[in-house]
C-alpha positions as CSV (number, residue, x, y, z in Angstrom):
1,M,108.5,-3.8,-86.3
2,G,106.8,-1.7,-89.0
3,T,106.8,1.8,-89.0
4,D,105.9,4.3,-90.8
5,E,109.3,5.3,-92.3
6,Q,109.3,2.1,-94.7
7,R,106.5,2.7,-95.7
8,R,106.4,3.7,-99.4
9,D,103.0,3.2,-101.1
10,E,99.9,4.4,-99.3
11,R,97.8,1.6,-97.2
12,H,94.2,1.0,-97.4
13,G,92.6,-0.7,-94.3
14,R,90.7,-3.6,-95.5
15,E,90.2,-6.7,-93.4
16,E,89.7,-9.8,-96.1
17,K,90.2,-13.1,-95.1
18,I,93.5,-14.5,-96.2
19,F,95.2,-18.0,-96.6
20,I,98.4,-18.4,-95.8
21,E,100.3,-22.0,-96.6
22,I,103.4,-23.3,-94.5
23,L,105.5,-25.5,-96.6
24,S,107.2,-28.0,-95.2
25,A,107.4,-27.1,-91.6
26,S,110.8,-27.9,-90.3
27,D,109.3,-28.5,-86.2
28,E,109.6,-32.2,-84.9
29,Q,105.3,-33.3,-85.4
30,G,106.4,-32.8,-89.2
31,Q,103.3,-30.4,-90.1
32,D,103.9,-30.3,-94.0
33,N,101.8,-27.7,-95.7
34,V,99.5,-26.1,-93.5
35,L,96.8,-24.0,-94.0
36,L,96.8,-20.5,-91.9
37,E,93.0,-18.2,-91.9
38,C,94.3,-14.9,-91.6
39,T,93.2,-11.5,-91.5
40,T,94.4,-8.6,-93.6
41,Q,94.1,-5.2,-91.4
42,D,95.7,-3.1,-94.3
43,I,96.8,-3.5,-98.0
44,S,99.2,-1.6,-99.9
45,K,100.6,-2.6,-103.8
46,R,103.7,-3.8,-102.2
47,G,102.6,-5.3,-98.6
48,L,100.4,-6.8,-96.4
49,K,99.7,-6.1,-92.4
50,I,97.3,-9.4,-91.5
51,S,96.2,-10.4,-87.5
52,S,97.4,-14.6,-87.2
53,E,97.1,-16.4,-84.5
54,Y,100.6,-18.0,-85.9
55,P,103.9,-16.7,-85.1
56,F,105.6,-15.8,-88.6
57,I,109.2,-16.6,-89.1
58,V,110.4,-13.1,-90.0
59,N,113.0,-13.6,-93.8
60,S,110.4,-16.8,-94.3
61,I,108.9,-16.5,-97.8
62,L,105.7,-17.6,-98.2
63,E,102.6,-18.5,-100.6
64,L,99.8,-16.1,-99.6
65,L,96.4,-16.6,-100.9
66,V,93.8,-13.2,-100.6
67,N,90.2,-13.4,-101.0
68,F,88.2,-10.1,-101.3
69,E,84.8,-11.6,-100.5
70,S,83.2,-7.9,-101.9
71,G,84.1,-8.7,-105.0
72,G,85.2,-12.5,-105.6
73,Y,88.8,-12.0,-106.2
74,K,91.4,-13.9,-105.4
75,F,94.8,-13.1,-105.5
76,L,97.9,-15.7,-105.0
77,L,100.8,-13.6,-104.1
78,T,104.2,-14.2,-103.0
79,G,105.2,-12.5,-99.4
80,E,108.2,-11.4,-97.8
81,V,107.7,-11.5,-93.0
82,K,109.6,-8.4,-92.6
83,W,108.2,-8.0,-89.0
84,L,106.6,-9.5,-86.5
85,E,105.0,-8.2,-83.4
86,E,102.6,-10.1,-80.5
87,I,99.8,-7.9,-79.3
88,S,98.3,-10.5,-77.0
89,N,98.9,-13.4,-75.8
90,N,98.3,-15.3,-79.4
91,R,97.7,-13.0,-81.3
92,Y,100.0,-11.3,-84.0
93,L,100.7,-8.3,-86.5
94,A,102.7,-9.2,-89.8
95,G,104.5,-7.1,-91.8
96,F,104.4,-9.1,-95.4
97,E,106.6,-7.3,-98.5
98,L,105.3,-8.6,-101.5
99,V,107.6,-10.3,-103.8
100,E,107.5,-11.0,-107.8
101,A,107.3,-14.4,-108.7
102,E,107.1,-16.8,-111.7
103,H,103.2,-18.4,-110.8
104,S,101.5,-15.0,-108.9
105,D,99.4,-12.3,-109.4
106,Y,101.7,-10.3,-108.4
107,I,101.2,-7.2,-111.6
108,V,97.4,-7.8,-111.6
109,W,97.9,-6.9,-107.3
110,Q,99.9,-4.1,-108.1
111,N,97.8,-2.7,-111.1
112,M,94.2,-2.8,-108.8
113,F,96.4,0.1,-106.5
114,D,96.5,2.1,-110.4
């Protein structure tokens, strides 16, 4: 569960559209490369809190495409699901910790907070 003690960076409340790619799902239905539309609740230099209808698997590493419609900025990021909380029927909050990856905009994202 996300607690204040785990926060190392200042959080900025910001609702933006985010697309999360689920690669090679291991379910029986064989849905590979599912793209989910979610919403950020807050963002920080090293993480995101995301509202979703999808129960992410804790410790999974996912591709995130953050789209700031207000400024036209897009960031391709990689994040690890650190916690998940069901807030209502089929509605979840998830905490993602951003991880540096070869093809990601991790450094550009971090510079936005400096």
